[in-house]
PDB file with one MODEL, atoms N, CA, C and O in Angstrom:
MODEL        1
ATOM      1  N   MET A   1       0.821  -1.194   0.000  1.00  0.00           N
ATOM      2  CA  MET A   1       0.000   0.000   0.000  1.00  0.00           C
ATOM      3  C   MET A   1       0.866   1.260   0.000  1.00  0.00           C
ATOM      4  O   MET A   1       0.577   2.223  -0.710  1.00  0.00           O
ATOM      5  N   LEU A   2       1.927   1.243   0.801  1.00  0.00           N
ATOM      6  CA  LEU A   2       2.817   2.406   0.851  1.00  0.00           C
ATOM      7  C   LEU A   2       3.530   2.603  -0.488  1.00  0.00           C
ATOM      8  O   LEU A   2       3.686   3.734  -0.949  1.00  0.00           O
ATOM      9  N   GLN A   3       3.956   1.520  -1.102  1.00  0.00           N
ATOM     10  CA  GLN A   3       4.654   1.620  -2.386  1.00  0.00           C
ATOM     11  C   GLN A   3       3.724   2.168  -3.470  1.00  0.00           C
ATOM     12  O   GLN A   3       4.150   2.966  -4.305  1.00  0.00           O
ATOM     13  N   ALA A   4       2.474   1.751  -3.463  1.00  0.00           N
ATOM     14  CA  ALA A   4       1.509   2.241  -4.454  1.00  0.00           C
ATOM     15  C   ALA A   4       1.249   3.731  -4.267  1.00  0.00           C
ATOM     16  O   ALA A   4       1.135   4.468  -5.247  1.00  0.00           O
ATOM     17  N   SER A   5       1.156   4.179  -3.023  1.00  0.00           N
ATOM     18  CA  SER A   5       0.931   5.608  -2.784  1.00  0.00           C
ATOM     19  C   SER A   5       2.156   6.432  -3.176  1.00  0.00           C
ATOM     20  O   SER A   5       2.018   7.577  -3.607  1.00  0.00           O
ATOM     21  N   LYS A   6       3.353   5.860  -3.030  1.00  0.00           N
ATOM     22  CA  LYS A   6       4.558   6.552  -3.497  1.00  0.00           C
ATOM     23  C   LYS A   6       4.526   6.736  -5.005  1.00  0.00           C
ATOM     24  O   LYS A   6       4.861   7.809  -5.508  1.00  0.00           O
ATOM     25  N   PHE A   7       4.127   5.701  -5.725  1.00  0.00           N
ATOM     26  CA  PHE A   7       4.074   5.805  -7.183  1.00  0.00           C
ATOM     27  C   PHE A   7       3.016   6.807  -7.637  1.00  0.00           C
ATOM     28  O   PHE A   7       3.233   7.544  -8.600  1.00  0.00           O
ATOM     29  N   ILE A   8       1.890   6.840  -6.962  1.00  0.00           N
ATOM     30  CA  ILE A   8       0.847   7.815  -7.310  1.00  0.00           C
ATOM     31  C   ILE A   8       1.342   9.231  -7.040  1.00  0.00           C
ATOM     32  O   ILE A   8       1.145  10.118  -7.871  1.00  0.00           O
ATOM     33  N   ALA A   9       1.970   9.456  -5.914  1.00  0.00           N
ATOM     34  CA  ALA A   9       2.487  10.789  -5.580  1.00  0.00           C
ATOM     35  C   ALA A   9       3.591  11.210  -6.537  1.00  0.00           C
ATOM     36  O   ALA A   9       3.660  12.374  -6.930  1.00  0.00           O
ATOM     37  N   ALA A  10       4.451  10.278  -6.914  1.00  0.00           N
ATOM     38  CA  ALA A  10       5.523  10.607  -7.867  1.00  0.00           C
ATOM     39  C   ALA A  10       4.941  10.946  -9.229  1.00  0.00           C
ATOM     40  O   ALA A  10       5.433  11.847  -9.908  1.00  0.00           O
ATOM     41  N   GLY A  11       3.898  10.233  -9.634  1.00  0.00           N
ATOM     42  CA  GLY A  11       3.248  10.549 -10.907  1.00  0.00           C
ATOM     43  C   GLY A  11       2.608  11.921 -10.891  1.00  0.00           C
ATOM     44  O   GLY A  11       2.657  12.641 -11.888  1.00  0.00           O
ATOM     45  N   LEU A  12       2.009  12.289  -9.774  1.00  0.00           N
ATOM     46  CA  LEU A  12       1.414  13.620  -9.671  1.00  0.00           C
ATOM     47  C   LEU A  12       2.483  14.711  -9.625  1.00  0.00           C
ATOM     48  O   LEU A  12       2.259  15.818 -10.114  1.00  0.00           O
ATOM     49  N   ALA A  13       3.631  14.410  -9.048  1.00  0.00           N
ATOM     50  CA  ALA A  13       4.704  15.402  -8.975  1.00  0.00           C
ATOM     51  C   ALA A  13       5.335  15.661 -10.339  1.00  0.00           C
ATOM     52  O   ALA A  13       5.922  16.723 -10.552  1.00  0.00           O
ATOM     53  N   THR A  14       5.227  14.718 -11.258  1.00  0.00           N
ATOM     54  CA  THR A  14       5.817  14.918 -12.583  1.00  0.00           C
ATOM     55  C   THR A  14       4.948  15.781 -13.487  1.00  0.00           C
ATOM     56  O   THR A  14       5.342  16.073 -14.616  1.00  0.00           O
ATOM     57  N   ILE A  15       3.778  16.196 -13.018  1.00  0.00           N
ATOM     58  CA  ILE A  15       2.928  17.084 -13.820  1.00  0.00           C
ATOM     59  C   ILE A  15       3.636  18.417 -14.066  1.00  0.00           C
ATOM     60  O   ILE A  15       3.397  19.067 -15.083  1.00  0.00           O
ATOM     61  N   SER A  16       4.492  18.820 -13.152  1.00  0.00           N
ATOM     62  CA  SER A  16       5.211  20.084 -13.337  1.00  0.00           C
ATOM     63  C   SER A  16       6.119  20.042 -14.563  1.00  0.00           C
ATOM     64  O   SER A  16       6.385  21.079 -15.170  1.00  0.00           O
ATOM     65  N   ILE A  17       6.589  18.869 -14.926  1.00  0.00           N
ATOM     66  CA  ILE A  17       7.431  18.751 -16.117  1.00  0.00           C
ATOM     67  C   ILE A  17       6.607  19.025 -17.374  1.00  0.00           C
ATOM     68  O   ILE A  17       7.100  19.644 -18.317  1.00  0.00           O
ATOM     69  N   LEU A  18       5.378  18.576 -17.387  1.00  0.00           N
ATOM     70  CA  LEU A  18       4.486  18.854 -18.516  1.00  0.00           C
ATOM     71  C   LEU A  18       4.220  20.354 -18.620  1.00  0.00           C
ATOM     72  O   LEU A  18       4.270  20.925 -19.709  1.00  0.00           O
ATOM     73  N   GLY A  19       3.940  20.982 -17.492  1.00  0.00           N
ATOM     74  CA  GLY A  19       3.700  22.422 -17.493  1.00  0.00           C
ATOM     75  C   GLY A  19       4.921  23.210 -17.921  1.00  0.00           C
ATOM     76  O   GLY A  19       4.803  24.253 -18.564  1.00  0.00           O
ATOM     77  N   SER A  20       6.073  22.720 -17.571  1.00  0.00           N
ATOM     78  CA  SER A  20       7.306  23.388 -17.971  1.00  0.00           C
ATOM     79  C   SER A  20       7.507  23.313 -19.479  1.00  0.00           C
ATOM     80  O   SER A  20       7.941  24.281 -20.104  1.00  0.00           O
ATOM     81  N   GLY A  21       7.193  22.172 -20.053  1.00  0.00           N
ATOM     82  CA  GLY A  21       7.297  22.041 -21.510  1.00  0.00           C
ATOM     83  C   GLY A  21       6.361  22.992 -22.238  1.00  0.00           C
ATOM     84  O   GLY A  21       6.731  23.590 -23.248  1.00  0.00           O
ATOM     85  N   VAL A  22       5.162  23.124 -21.726  1.00  0.00           N
ATOM     86  CA  VAL A  22       4.211  24.072 -22.312  1.00  0.00           C
ATOM     87  C   VAL A  22       4.722  25.502 -22.163  1.00  0.00           C
ATOM     88  O   VAL A  22       4.629  26.300 -23.096  1.00  0.00           O
ATOM     89  N   GLY A  23       5.264  25.823 -20.988  1.00  0.00           N
ATOM     90  CA  GLY A  23       5.792  27.166 -20.760  1.00  0.00           C
ATOM     91  C   GLY A  23       6.950  27.511 -21.671  1.00  0.00           C
ATOM     92  O   GLY A  23       7.041  28.636 -22.164  1.00  0.00           O
ATOM     93  N   ILE A  24       7.838  26.552 -21.902  1.00  0.00           N
ATOM     94  CA  ILE A  24       8.972  26.792 -22.798  1.00  0.00           C
ATOM     95  C   ILE A  24       8.477  27.012 -24.224  1.00  0.00           C
ATOM     96  O   ILE A  24       9.003  27.862 -24.943  1.00  0.00           O
ATOM     97  N   GLY A  25       7.477  26.255 -24.629  1.00  0.00           N
ATOM     98  CA  GLY A  25       6.899  26.459 -25.960  1.00  0.00           C
ATOM     99  C   GLY A  25       6.275  27.832 -26.106  1.00  0.00           C
ATOM    100  O   GLY A  25       6.405  28.465 -27.154  1.00  0.00           O
ATOM    101  N   ILE A  26       5.602  28.298 -25.072  1.00  0.00           N
ATOM    102  CA  ILE A  26       4.993  29.626 -25.113  1.00  0.00           C
ATOM    103  C   ILE A  26       6.070  30.708 -25.170  1.00  0.00           C
ATOM    104  O   ILE A  26       5.928  31.687 -25.903  1.00  0.00           O
ATOM    105  N   VAL A  27       7.142  30.537 -24.402  1.00  0.00           N
ATOM    106  CA  VAL A  27       8.224  31.541 -24.381  1.00  0.00           C
ATOM    107  C   VAL A  27       8.841  31.688 -25.771  1.00  0.00           C
ATOM    108  O   VAL A  27       8.998  32.804 -26.265  1.00  0.00           O
ATOM    109  N   PHE A  28       9.188  30.572 -26.401  1.00  0.00           N
ATOM    110  CA  PHE A  28       9.853  30.683 -27.701  1.00  0.00           C
ATOM    111  C   PHE A  28       8.879  31.004 -28.824  1.00  0.00           C
ATOM    112  O   PHE A  28       9.269  31.615 -29.819  1.00  0.00           O
ATOM    113  N   GLY A  29       7.622  30.603 -28.683  1.00  0.00           N
ATOM    114  CA  GLY A  29       6.623  31.029 -29.657  1.00  0.00           C
ATOM    115  C   GLY A  29       6.415  32.531 -29.613  1.00  0.00           C
ATOM    116  O   GLY A  29       6.291  33.182 -30.650  1.00  0.00           O
ATOM    117  N   SER A  30       6.379  33.075 -28.407  1.00  0.00           N
ATOM    118  CA  SER A  30       6.244  34.527 -28.261  1.00  0.00           C
ATOM    119  C   SER A  30       7.493  35.251 -28.752  1.00  0.00           C
ATOM    120  O   SER A  30       7.407  36.363 -29.274  1.00  0.00           O
ATOM    121  N   LEU A  31       8.652  34.619 -28.584  1.00  0.00           N
ATOM    122  CA  LEU A  31       9.888  35.217 -29.099  1.00  0.00           C
ATOM    123  C   LEU A  31       9.834  35.341 -30.621  1.00  0.00           C
ATOM    124  O   LEU A  31      10.215  36.373 -31.175  1.00  0.00           O
ATOM    125  N   ILE A  32       9.370  34.311 -31.285  1.00  0.00           N
ATOM    126  CA  ILE A  32       9.275  34.360 -32.748  1.00  0.00           C
ATOM    127  C   ILE A  32       8.307  35.451 -33.200  1.00  0.00           C
ATOM    128  O   ILE A  32       8.593  36.175 -34.154  1.00  0.00           O
ATOM    129  N   ILE A  33       7.171  35.572 -32.526  1.00  0.00           N
ATOM    130  CA  ILE A  33       6.203  36.613 -32.876  1.00  0.00           C
ATOM    131  C   ILE A  33       6.789  38.001 -32.625  1.00  0.00           C
ATOM    132  O   ILE A  33       6.623  38.901 -33.449  1.00  0.00           O
ATOM    133  N   ALA A  34       7.473  38.181 -31.493  1.00  0.00           N
ATOM    134  CA  ALA A  34       8.038  39.489 -31.164  1.00  0.00           C
ATOM    135  C   ALA A  34       9.142  39.888 -32.133  1.00  0.00           C
ATOM    136  O   ALA A  34       9.232  41.052 -32.522  1.00  0.00           O
ATOM    137  N   ILE A  35       9.978  38.939 -32.526  1.00  0.00           N
ATOM    138  CA  ILE A  35      11.051  39.265 -33.474  1.00  0.00           C
ATOM    139  C   ILE A  35      10.482  39.567 -34.852  1.00  0.00           C
ATOM    140  O   ILE A  35      11.006  40.423 -35.566  1.00  0.00           O
ATOM    141  N   SER A  36       9.415  38.872 -35.233  1.00  0.00           N
ATOM    142  CA  SER A  36       8.826  39.157 -36.538  1.00  0.00           C
ATOM    143  C   SER A  36       8.152  40.531 -36.560  1.00  0.00           C
ATOM    144  O   SER A  36       8.050  41.150 -37.619  1.00  0.00           O
ATOM    145  N   ARG A  37       7.694  41.009 -35.409  1.00  0.00           N
ATOM    146  CA  ARG A  37       7.090  42.339 -35.356  1.00  0.00           C
ATOM    147  C   ARG A  37       8.133  43.452 -35.295  1.00  0.00           C
ATOM    148  O   ARG A  37       7.942  44.517 -35.881  1.00  0.00           O
ATOM    149  N   ASN A  38       9.242  43.203 -34.580  1.00  0.00           N
ATOM    150  CA  ASN A  38      10.277  44.224 -34.435  1.00  0.00           C
ATOM    151  C   ASN A  38      11.650  43.559 -34.450  1.00  0.00           C
ATOM    152  O   ASN A  38      12.199  43.240 -33.395  1.00  0.00           O
ATOM    153  N   PRO A  39      12.206  43.350 -35.642  1.00  0.00           N
ATOM    154  CA  PRO A  39      13.493  42.634 -35.720  1.00  0.00           C
ATOM    155  C   PRO A  39      14.684  43.406 -35.170  1.00  0.00           C
ATOM    156  O   PRO A  39      15.746  42.819 -34.965  1.00  0.00           O
ATOM    157  N   PHE A  40      14.540  44.698 -34.927  1.00  0.00           N
ATOM    158  CA  PHE A  40      15.655  45.479 -34.410  1.00  0.00           C
ATOM    159  C   PHE A  40      15.937  45.195 -32.936  1.00  0.00           C
ATOM    160  O   PHE A  40      17.026  45.498 -32.446  1.00  0.00           O
ATOM    161  N   LEU A  41      14.984  44.628 -32.236  1.00  0.00           N
ATOM    162  CA  LEU A  41      15.162  44.307 -30.820  1.00  0.00           C
ATOM    163  C   LEU A  41      15.511  42.840 -30.601  1.00  0.00           C
ATOM    164  O   LEU A  41      15.262  42.301 -29.522  1.00  0.00           O
ATOM    165  N   GLN A  42      16.076  42.197 -31.599  1.00  0.00           N
ATOM    166  CA  GLN A  42      16.309  40.754 -31.538  1.00  0.00           C
ATOM    167  C   GLN A  42      17.212  40.357 -30.364  1.00  0.00           C
ATOM    168  O   GLN A  42      16.905  39.398 -29.655  1.00  0.00           O
ATOM    169  N   LYS A  43      18.298  41.063 -30.150  1.00  0.00           N
ATOM    170  CA  LYS A  43      19.229  40.690 -29.075  1.00  0.00           C
ATOM    171  C   LYS A  43      18.581  40.835 -27.693  1.00  0.00           C
ATOM    172  O   LYS A  43      18.724  39.955 -26.844  1.00  0.00           O
ATOM    173  N   GLU A  44      17.875  41.936 -27.473  1.00  0.00           N
ATOM    174  CA  GLU A  44      17.232  42.156 -26.175  1.00  0.00           C
ATOM    175  C   GLU A  44      16.111  41.144 -25.938  1.00  0.00           C
ATOM    176  O   GLU A  44      15.965  40.622 -24.833  1.00  0.00           O
ATOM    177  N   LEU A  45      15.330  40.871 -26.965  1.00  0.00           N
ATOM    178  CA  LEU A  45      14.248  39.900 -26.827  1.00  0.00           C
ATOM    179  C   LEU A  45      14.784  38.500 -26.580  1.00  0.00           C
ATOM    180  O   LEU A  45      14.194  37.728 -25.823  1.00  0.00           O
ATOM    181  N   PHE A  46      15.899  38.172 -27.217  1.00  0.00           N
ATOM    182  CA  PHE A  46      16.477  36.849 -27.022  1.00  0.00           C
ATOM    183  C   PHE A  46      16.977  36.668 -25.587  1.00  0.00           C
ATOM    184  O   PHE A  46      16.855  35.583 -25.018  1.00  0.00           O
ATOM    185  N   LEU A  47      17.534  37.722 -25.008  1.00  0.00           N
ATOM    186  CA  LEU A  47      17.983  37.637 -23.611  1.00  0.00           C
ATOM    187  C   LEU A  47      16.805  37.398 -22.666  1.00  0.00           C
ATOM    188  O   LEU A  47      16.906  36.604 -21.731  1.00  0.00           O
ATOM    189  N   PHE A  48      15.696  38.084 -22.912  1.00  0.00           N
ATOM    190  CA  PHE A  48      14.511  37.864 -22.085  1.00  0.00           C
ATOM    191  C   PHE A  48      13.962  36.450 -22.288  1.00  0.00           C
ATOM    192  O   PHE A  48      13.478  35.830 -21.341  1.00  0.00           O
ATOM    193  N   ALA A  49      14.036  35.944 -23.509  1.00  0.00           N
ATOM    194  CA  ALA A  49      13.551  34.585 -23.771  1.00  0.00           C
ATOM    195  C   ALA A  49      14.415  33.548 -23.065  1.00  0.00           C
ATOM    196  O   ALA A  49      13.892  32.564 -22.541  1.00  0.00           O
ATOM    197  N   ILE A  50      15.715  33.750 -23.044  1.00  0.00           N
ATOM    198  CA  ILE A  50      16.592  32.821 -22.340  1.00  0.00           C
ATOM    199  C   ILE A  50      16.319  32.854 -20.843  1.00  0.00           C
ATOM    200  O   ILE A  50      16.373  31.815 -20.184  1.00  0.00           O
ATOM    201  N   LEU A  51      16.026  34.035 -20.294  1.00  0.00           N
ATOM    202  CA  LEU A  51      15.667  34.135 -18.887  1.00  0.00           C
ATOM    203  C   LEU A  51      14.368  33.375 -18.605  1.00  0.00           C
ATOM    204  O   LEU A  51      14.276  32.647 -17.617  1.00  0.00           O
ATOM    205  N   GLY A  52      13.377  33.542 -19.463  1.00  0.00           N
ATOM    206  CA  GLY A  52      12.120  32.807 -19.304  1.00  0.00           C
ATOM    207  C   GLY A  52      12.315  31.314 -19.437  1.00  0.00           C
ATOM    208  O   GLY A  52      11.693  30.539 -18.711  1.00  0.00           O
ATOM    209  N   PHE A  53      13.175  30.898 -20.361  1.00  0.00           N
ATOM    210  CA  PHE A  53      13.478  29.476 -20.520  1.00  0.00           C
ATOM    211  C   PHE A  53      14.123  28.920 -19.260  1.00  0.00           C
ATOM    212  O   PHE A  53      13.776  27.827 -18.812  1.00  0.00           O
ATOM    213  N   ALA A  54      15.065  29.669 -18.684  1.00  0.00           N
ATOM    214  CA  ALA A  54      15.761  29.194 -17.482  1.00  0.00           C
ATOM    215  C   ALA A  54      14.800  29.053 -16.305  1.00  0.00           C
ATOM    216  O   ALA A  54      14.901  28.100 -15.533  1.00  0.00           O
ATOM    217  N   LEU A  55      13.875  29.992 -16.164  1.00  0.00           N
ATOM    218  CA  LEU A  55      12.912  29.903 -15.072  1.00  0.00           C
ATOM    219  C   LEU A  55      11.960  28.725 -15.257  1.00  0.00           C
ATOM    220  O   LEU A  55      11.639  28.032 -14.291  1.00  0.00           O
ATOM    221  N   CYS A  56      11.509  28.493 -16.483  1.00  0.00           N
ATOM    222  CA  CYS A  56      10.634  27.340 -16.748  1.00  0.00           C
ATOM    223  C   CYS A  56      11.382  26.033 -16.518  1.00  0.00           C
ATOM    224  O   CYS A  56      10.818  25.082 -15.976  1.00  0.00           O
ATOM    225  N   GLU A  57      12.621  25.980 -16.919  1.00  0.00           N
ATOM    226  CA  GLU A  57      13.405  24.766 -16.740  1.00  0.00           C
ATOM    227  C   GLU A  57      13.689  24.510 -15.261  1.00  0.00           C
ATOM    228  O   GLU A  57      13.757  23.358 -14.833  1.00  0.00           O
ATOM    229  N   ALA A  58      13.853  25.565 -14.490  1.00  0.00           N
ATOM    230  CA  ALA A  58      14.081  25.399 -13.055  1.00  0.00           C
ATOM    231  C   ALA A  58      12.868  24.769 -12.384  1.00  0.00           C
ATOM    232  O   ALA A  58      13.019  23.941 -11.486  1.00  0.00           O
ATOM    233  N   ILE A  59      11.677  25.149 -12.806  1.00  0.00           N
ATOM    234  CA  ILE A  59      10.465  24.547 -12.247  1.00  0.00           C
ATOM    235  C   ILE A  59      10.432  23.055 -12.560  1.00  0.00           C
ATOM    236  O   ILE A  59      10.046  22.252 -11.711  1.00  0.00           O
ATOM    237  N   ALA A  60      10.832  22.680 -13.769  1.00  0.00           N
ATOM    238  CA  ALA A  60      10.853  21.259 -14.126  1.00  0.00           C
ATOM    239  C   ALA A  60      11.869  20.497 -13.290  1.00  0.00           C
ATOM    240  O   ALA A  60      11.603  19.371 -12.870  1.00  0.00           O
ATOM    241  N   LEU A  61      13.017  21.091 -13.048  1.00  0.00           N
ATOM    242  CA  LEU A  61      14.033  20.419 -12.240  1.00  0.00           C
ATOM    243  C   LEU A  61      13.590  20.275 -10.784  1.00  0.00           C
ATOM    244  O   LEU A  61      13.885  19.268 -10.141  1.00  0.00           O
ATOM    245  N   PHE A  62      12.884  21.281 -10.267  1.00  0.00           N
ATOM    246  CA  PHE A  62      12.347  21.164  -8.910  1.00  0.00           C
ATOM    247  C   PHE A  62      11.314  20.045  -8.836  1.00  0.00           C
ATOM    248  O   PHE A  62      11.296  19.280  -7.871  1.00  0.00           O
ATOM    249  N   GLY A  63      10.462  19.945  -9.842  1.00  0.00           N
ATOM    250  CA  GLY A  63       9.475  18.867  -9.874  1.00  0.00           C
ATOM    251  C   GLY A  63      10.127  17.507  -9.958  1.00  0.00           C
ATOM    252  O   GLY A  63       9.666  16.559  -9.322  1.00  0.00           O
ATOM    253  N   LEU A  64      11.189  17.394 -10.730  1.00  0.00           N
ATOM    254  CA  LEU A  64      11.917  16.133 -10.831  1.00  0.00           C
ATOM    255  C   LEU A  64      12.594  15.790  -9.511  1.00  0.00           C
ATOM    256  O   LEU A  64      12.637  14.626  -9.112  1.00  0.00           O
ATOM    257  N   MET A  65      13.122  16.808  -8.835  1.00  0.00           N
ATOM    258  CA  MET A  65      13.747  16.586  -7.525  1.00  0.00           C
ATOM    259  C   MET A  65      12.720  16.092  -6.510  1.00  0.00           C
ATOM    260  O   MET A  65      13.005  15.181  -5.733  1.00  0.00           O
ATOM    261  N   VAL A  66      11.543  16.682  -6.512  1.00  0.00           N
ATOM    262  CA  VAL A  66      10.488  16.246  -5.599  1.00  0.00           C
ATOM    263  C   VAL A  66      10.072  14.813  -5.916  1.00  0.00           C
ATOM    264  O   VAL A  66       9.811  14.021  -5.011  1.00  0.00           O
ATOM    265  N   THR A  67      10.013  14.488  -7.195  1.00  0.00           N
ATOM    266  CA  THR A  67       9.654  13.129  -7.585  1.00  0.00           C
ATOM    267  C   THR A  67      10.660  12.113  -7.046  1.00  0.00           C
ATOM    268  O   THR A  67      10.271  11.081  -6.498  1.00  0.00           O
ATOM    269  N   PHE A  68      11.937  12.400  -7.199  1.00  0.00           N
ATOM    270  CA  PHE A  68      12.959  11.483  -6.694  1.00  0.00           C
ATOM    271  C   PHE A  68      12.973  11.427  -5.170  1.00  0.00           C
ATOM    272  O   PHE A  68      13.250  10.378  -4.589  1.00  0.00           O
ATOM    273  N   LEU A  69      12.675  12.546  -4.524  1.00  0.00           N
ATOM    274  CA  LEU A  69      12.584  12.539  -3.064  1.00  0.00           C
ATOM    275  C   LEU A  69      11.431  11.642  -2.598  1.00  0.00           C
ATOM    276  O   LEU A  69      11.561  10.907  -1.620  1.00  0.00           O
ATOM    277  N   ILE A  70      10.328  11.712  -3.296  1.00  0.00           N
ATOM    278  CA  ILE A  70       9.182  10.875  -2.931  1.00  0.00           C
ATOM    279  C   ILE A  70       9.519   9.405  -3.134  1.00  0.00           C
ATOM    280  O   ILE A  70       9.213   8.570  -2.283  1.00  0.00           O
ATOM    281  N   LEU A  71      10.149   9.090  -4.261  1.00  0.00           N
ATOM    282  CA  LEU A  71      10.412   7.685  -4.570  1.00  0.00           C
ATOM    283  C   LEU A  71      11.507   7.088  -3.701  1.00  0.00           C
ATOM    284  O   LEU A  71      11.368   5.962  -3.225  1.00  0.00           O
ATOM    285  N   PHE A  72      12.583   7.817  -3.489  1.00  0.00           N
ATOM    286  CA  PHE A  72      13.760   7.214  -2.839  1.00  0.00           C
ATOM    287  C   PHE A  72      14.069   7.804  -1.472  1.00  0.00           C
ATOM    288  O   PHE A  72      14.908   7.252  -0.761  1.00  0.00           O
ATOM    289  N   GLY A  73      13.439   8.889  -1.074  1.00  0.00           N
ATOM    290  CA  GLY A  73      13.773   9.529   0.183  1.00  0.00           C
ATOM    291  C   GLY A  73      12.933   9.075   1.356  1.00  0.00           C
ATOM    292  O   GLY A  73      13.401   9.041   2.494  1.00  0.00           O
ATOM    293  N   PHE A  74      11.702   8.731   1.075  1.00  0.00           N
ATOM    294  CA  PHE A  74      10.798   8.363   2.172  1.00  0.00           C
ATOM    295  C   PHE A  74      10.616   6.867   2.266  1.00  0.00           C
ATOM    296  O   PHE A  74       9.886   6.388   3.134  1.00  0.00           O
TER     297      PHE A  74
ENDMDL
END
C-alpha cells in the first residue's frame, strides 16, 4: 500500500514537467512573434527569452527533484 501511494504521488509530482514544456513552448513562440514584429530588438528579446526558458526549466528540475525525493527519500 505504501509503495503504491509513493508511485501515485511521484506521478502527480511529474505534472510540473508537462507544465514546464508548455511554458517553454509559449516563451519561444512569443519570441518568434516578437522578433517578426520588431526585428531590431532581436538581441534584447532573445535575452529575455533565455531568462524565461531558465525559469521554466528550473520549475521542471524542482518537480523532478520532488519526484525522486518521494520515490527514494521516504
